Backbone bond lengths (Angstrom), bond angles and torsions (degrees), N, CA, C in turn:
res aa  C-N    CA-C-N  psi(-1)  N-CA   C-N-CA  omega(-1)  CA-C   N-CA-C  phi
1 X - - - 1.566 - - 1.426 111.41 -
2 X 1.328 119.37 130.73 1.468 123.50 165.23 1.581 109.74 -145.55
3 X 1.259 112.65 148.04 1.488 120.44 173.44 1.479 115.51 -134.07
4 X 1.250 119.44 134.35 1.503 120.98 -176.55 1.550 104.83 -118.13
5 X 1.370 112.36 142.47 1.420 127.28 -178.56 1.433 115.34 -136.27
6 X 1.234 121.04 153.93 1.524 127.25 170.26 1.470 106.14 -113.01
7 X 1.395 116.55 89.36 1.481 125.43 -164.46 1.516 105.05 -91.64
8 X 1.380 116.50 136.88 1.365 123.09 167.59 1.518 110.56 -70.76
9 X 1.332 114.73 112.49 1.429 121.55 -175.45 1.518 110.47 -99.74
10 X 1.432 114.12 59.52 1.421 118.77 -176.55 1.598 104.91 -69.57
11 X 1.338 112.94 148.93 1.508 122.95 -171.81 1.492 109.56 52.43
12 X 1.364 119.54 37.00 1.417 125.34 174.87 1.501 116.30 53.96
13 X 1.263 112.72 39.74 1.554 117.14 -179.69 1.536 111.04 -161.71
14 X 1.339 110.04 159.54 1.461 123.07 171.16 1.478 108.32 -142.79
15 X 1.395 118.61 163.65 1.471 124.69 -175.71 1.526 106.76 -119.72
16 X 1.264 108.91 149.25 1.523 122.35 168.01 1.475 108.05 -125.54
17 X 1.387 120.96 117.52 1.438 119.36 -168.21 1.504 109.26 -153.47
18 X 1.361 113.50 169.15 1.377 131.04 161.14 1.477 110.90 -77.42
19 X 1.313 125.04 133.68 1.499 124.20 178.61 1.555 117.37 -52.78
20 X 1.365 113.05 -17.65 1.375 116.35 174.91 1.543 119.04 -89.49
21 X 1.214 117.50 3.81 1.483 123.87 178.51 1.430 111.60 -65.31
22 X 1.438 112.21 146.00 1.442 119.95 178.42 1.574 104.02 -112.34
23 X 1.279 116.44 112.02 1.563 119.66 178.10 1.497 115.22 -82.52
24 X 1.332 122.41 8.37 1.402 127.30 -175.86 1.480 113.18 -51.37
25 X 1.357 118.82 -28.66 1.442 123.94 -175.92 1.573 113.56 -97.79
26 X 1.306 113.75 -1.86 1.485 114.52 -168.98 1.617 113.13 -62.13
27 X 1.285 112.46 -45.50 1.426 118.87 -177.58 1.673 110.02 -53.39
28 X 1.351 112.58 -41.49 1.536 116.92 178.81 1.525 114.54 -72.09
29 X 1.375 117.01 -21.08 1.371 120.41 178.71 1.488 115.15 -77.66
30 X 1.323 114.79 -19.89 1.570 118.06 177.92 1.571 103.09 -81.74
31 X 1.335 111.32 97.89 1.473 120.23 172.36 1.511 106.29 -109.31
32 X 1.373 116.02 176.92 1.487 121.99 174.35 1.496 113.65 -48.60
33 X 1.343 114.76 -45.32 1.380 125.57 -175.98 1.599 113.34 -66.35
34 X 1.358 116.56 -46.11 1.461 123.36 178.98 1.571 106.72 -71.98
35 X 1.287 116.48 -31.58 1.524 117.74 -179.84 1.548 108.25 -64.56
36 X 1.369 114.51 -46.18 1.415 120.95 174.37 1.525 118.22 -58.30
37 X 1.391 112.31 -37.19 1.447 123.12 174.09 1.442 116.93 -75.89
38 X 1.304 118.78 -19.46 1.405 133.20 -177.11 1.601 105.72 54.11
39 X 1.301 116.48 45.60 1.524 118.96 -172.91 1.554 106.34 -160.17
40 X 1.327 115.73 136.24 1.449 125.52 176.45 1.431 107.02 -132.01
41 X 1.354 117.76 134.50 1.366 123.81 174.50 1.536 110.50 -107.51
42 X 1.340 116.65 122.11 1.449 117.04 -175.59 1.587 105.88 -128.41
43 X 1.304 115.73 -179.69 1.482 123.42 -179.96 1.544 109.21 -74.34
44 X 1.265 119.48 106.12 1.467 124.36 -177.45 1.470 112.97 66.57
45 X 1.387 119.71 25.79 1.410 121.76 174.95 1.425 108.57 -157.18
46 X 1.328 116.37 158.97 1.503 126.30 165.16 1.472 108.28 -130.66
47 X 1.327 115.22 145.25 1.528 118.70 176.31 1.482 105.08 -115.91
48 X 1.381 117.18 133.02 1.491 120.88 177.14 1.427 110.28 -107.53
49 X 1.309 124.09 125.94 1.424 129.71 173.72 1.510 106.51 -72.85
50 X 1.339 114.66 149.15 1.484 121.11 176.75 1.570 109.32 -132.83
51 X 1.276 113.09 158.63 1.440 123.38 172.86 1.491 116.60 -65.20
52 X 1.358 112.21 -41.68 1.434 120.19 -179.57 1.480 115.24 -94.46
53 X 1.302 115.75 154.34 1.465 116.95 171.07 1.485 107.77 -109.91
54 X 1.448 114.04 43.70 1.423 124.31 -178.69 1.463 107.30 -139.99
55 X 1.340 116.74 -170.05 1.501 119.43 179.69 1.531 111.11 -60.65
56 X 1.296 115.61 137.79 1.502 120.00 -176.63 1.619 104.90 -128.01
57 X 1.270 118.00 139.22 1.565 120.27 173.42 1.558 107.36 -72.23
58 X 1.311 114.71 137.04 1.455 121.44 -177.62 1.542 107.41 -139.77
59 X 1.335 115.59 131.54 1.460 123.23 -177.13 1.427 105.38 -120.59
60 X 1.354 126.89 124.43 1.384 134.68 173.03 1.482 107.11 -104.46
61 X 1.325 118.20 127.95 1.434 126.83 -179.57 1.409 117.78 -124.05
62 X 1.375 119.81 135.79 1.478 122.75 175.72 1.588 100.61 -147.49
63 X 1.356 111.48 116.97 1.430 116.12 -176.07 1.569 115.91 51.26
64 X 1.215 112.33 43.56 1.523 125.54 178.32 1.539 109.99 -129.38
65 X 1.249 111.98 148.29 1.550 120.32 176.50 1.488 106.39 -105.82
66 X 1.288 123.69 -3.56 1.505 124.58 -178.75 1.494 110.17 -63.84
67 X 1.380 118.62 142.15 1.468 120.83 -173.96 1.524 103.80 -151.23
68 X 1.383 109.64 166.55 1.393 118.68 170.32 1.540 112.80 -85.58
69 X 1.296 119.72 162.97 1.429 120.49 172.31 1.491 107.58 -100.90
70 X 1.390 109.46 159.49 1.455 116.19 -177.65 1.514 112.10 119.11
71 X 1.307 112.72 -176.73 1.522 122.48 -178.50 1.446 109.38 -86.86
72 X 1.323 118.77 131.93 1.445 124.97 166.32 1.463 108.70 -79.70
73 X 1.315 115.76 115.64 1.429 119.65 177.70 1.495 119.03 -97.97
74 X 1.379 114.38 -16.85 1.528 120.41 -178.53 1.375 104.71 -158.97
75 X 1.419 113.14 151.04 1.469 123.04 175.44 1.562 105.10 -134.26
76 X 1.286 118.01 138.54 1.450 128.00 175.84 1.443 110.67 -131.31
77 X 1.330 119.13 140.38 1.475 122.32 178.00 1.551 112.41 -123.83
78 X 1.292 116.48 153.98 1.426 116.64 -179.49 1.629 106.32 -163.02
79 X 1.245 114.91 -161.73 1.550 125.45 -179.43 1.492 106.66 -133.57
80 X 1.316 116.37 133.54 1.506 118.14 173.82 1.485 106.57 -127.61
81 X 1.339 114.09 120.32 1.478 120.90 173.49 1.524 107.51 -86.74
82 X 1.446 113.74 127.80 1.428 119.15 -175.55 1.586 106.40 -127.96
83 X 1.413 116.96 75.48 1.333 117.26 -174.41 1.639 110.21 -71.89
84 X 1.248 119.35 -26.46 1.371 122.16 -175.47 1.596 114.04 -81.97
85 X 1.306 115.86 -17.40 1.492 117.62 -177.03 1.480 111.34 82.43
86 X 1.246 120.87 18.93 1.436 125.60 179.43 1.604 109.09 -136.15
87 X 1.259 110.71 129.03 1.486 115.14 -179.91 1.557 101.54 -111.98
88 X 1.364 114.04 132.55 1.431 116.88 176.61 1.463 111.73 -113.16
89 X 1.278 117.16 142.17 1.498 122.75 178.86 1.526 103.81 -118.37
90 X 1.413 115.98 127.67 1.468 117.20 -172.76 1.543 106.19 -151.77
91 X 1.381 110.08 148.92 1.465 116.29 162.87 1.524 109.22 -68.33
92 X 1.238 120.47 157.78 1.443 122.98 -178.14 1.575 114.55 -69.81
93 X 1.334 117.60 -19.93 1.396 121.29 179.74 1.573 118.31 -121.00
94 X 1.339 114.84 -0.80 1.418 118.72 -175.57 1.487 120.24 -101.01
95 X 1.287 118.45 6.36 1.417 125.90 -177.21 1.465 114.23 54.29
96 X 1.297 121.98 33.76 1.455 128.13 179.65 1.496 113.98 78.81
97 X 1.295 121.04 10.16 1.406 122.52 175.64 1.544 118.42 -59.72
98 X 1.313 115.21 -27.94 1.466 122.24 -177.92 1.481 111.62 -101.86
99 X 1.390 114.30 -9.10 1.475 115.64 180.00 1.487 110.12 -110.43
100 X 1.314 113.50 -131.35 1.477 116.89 -176.99 1.474 110.51 178.31
101 X 1.367 117.50 -171.89 1.421 129.97 -179.97 1.425 114.31 -123.30
102 X 1.362 116.47 137.37 1.517 120.64 -179.74 1.435 106.11 -126.24
103 X 1.367 123.62 125.18 1.434 125.23 174.14 1.626 107.81 -77.26
104 X 1.313 110.66 137.81 1.406 119.50 178.00 1.535 109.99 -142.70
105 X 1.321 118.40 158.67 1.504 114.46 176.04 1.612 107.12 -64.45
106 X 1.297 111.85 138.64 1.548 115.85 -179.27 1.604 102.28 -63.48
107 X 1.407 106.95 147.10 1.499 116.75 178.44 1.446 113.86 153.88
108 X 1.376 114.24 -165.34 1.442 120.72 -178.32 1.650 107.64 -106.07
109 X 1.212 114.59 136.87 1.498 120.25 -176.16 1.529 109.30 -126.84
110 X 1.292 112.19 136.87 1.490 118.26 171.44 1.553 99.46 -85.97
111 X 1.377 116.59 142.40 1.441 123.56 -175.67 1.436 107.57 -123.57
112 X 1.360 113.95 133.57 1.485 122.09 170.27 1.520 107.67 -123.04
113 X 1.367 109.42 126.94 1.438 118.18 176.92 1.563 113.05 -108.74
114 X 1.320 121.51 120.19 1.372 121.08 179.08 1.518 108.04 -108.93
115 X 1.298 119.36 128.91 1.420 128.07 -177.86 1.563 107.01 -102.05
116 X 1.207 114.38 120.64 1.541 123.11 -176.20 1.581 112.37 -106.02
117 X 1.343 118.52 135.31 1.396 126.47 164.30 1.606 108.95 60.64
118 X 1.212 119.48 45.59 1.455 122.35 -175.56 1.531 115.58 -66.68
119 X 1.431 114.68 -21.07 1.507 117.88 -175.43 1.548 108.39 -93.70
120 X 1.361 120.39 6.75 1.456 125.47 -173.37 1.462 110.27 -85.44
121 X 1.326 120.89 -2.40 1.513 123.29 -174.82 1.523 109.04 -72.04
122 X 1.453 112.16 137.42 1.507 119.81 177.21 1.504 108.87 -61.99
123 X 1.349 112.59 162.60 1.456 121.43 173.79 1.541 116.90 -54.23
124 X 1.317 116.01 -31.46 1.443 118.73 175.87 1.493 115.70 -86.54
125 X 1.351 116.49 -1.82 1.440 123.50 175.66 1.596 115.76 75.20
126 X 1.249 111.93 13.95 1.571 112.83 -175.88 1.530 114.89 -107.49
127 X 1.401 117.52 -18.31 1.457 121.53 179.05 1.474 110.65 -128.76
128 X 1.395 110.74 152.89 1.524 115.30 178.94 1.527 105.86 171.16
129 X 1.370 109.06 -177.38 1.478 116.66 -176.35 1.480 108.09 -117.59
130 X 1.352 117.89 20.50 1.555 121.41 172.04 1.475 114.78 -59.87
131 X 1.340 118.06 138.90 1.398 120.11 -174.43 1.653 105.88 -146.30
132 X 1.350 114.26 155.84 1.443 117.96 -168.15 1.498 104.43 -134.69
133 X 1.371 114.23 118.65 1.489 119.58 177.69 1.557 113.72 -113.49
134 X 1.302 114.66 121.33 1.477 117.75 177.87 1.394 114.30 -110.06
135 X 1.391 115.86 124.07 1.487 118.79 -170.07 1.542 105.63 -116.50
136 X 1.220 116.65 121.54 1.543 126.99 179.30 1.478 110.97 -92.76
137 X 1.369 113.05 125.14 1.567 118.29 176.23 1.548 105.10 -121.07
138 X 1.345 115.03 120.45 1.454 118.64 177.73 1.569 110.22 -68.75
139 X 1.319 110.07 133.75 1.450 114.55 174.64 1.413 111.95 -102.76
140 X 1.392 119.72 176.31 1.461 125.39 -177.68 1.538 114.70 -87.05
141 X 1.377 115.70 -0.16 1.486 120.66 -173.58 1.576 107.11 -80.40
């Protein structure tokens, strides 16, 4: 299974979450360290930093070999609890309008985020070939 979206990365971020996630602490989790890592781990969510404050291509993979082309510049890992069996991909301010929902078996997933072509952003920061691939690996927990 894979799903591709063009997510509005407002505030240079988007989220991948269970619908029951509470994002109330997300703003506090963006520290100098997590901004450099371009990754935040939350309770039933992860937030991925982006180079653009615009739409960004996002690929979600589960049991899929599909990939983006280009150079992988950064990799981040975390854990995503998905008790509902639904993974939501959303821009931080668009209520899921630019993302979507993917059904998965309920459970705990190890998450790997690969960041592609980060140095391809135009001088004005609006265009580029940056891409973000999130792979979910089901764990035994």
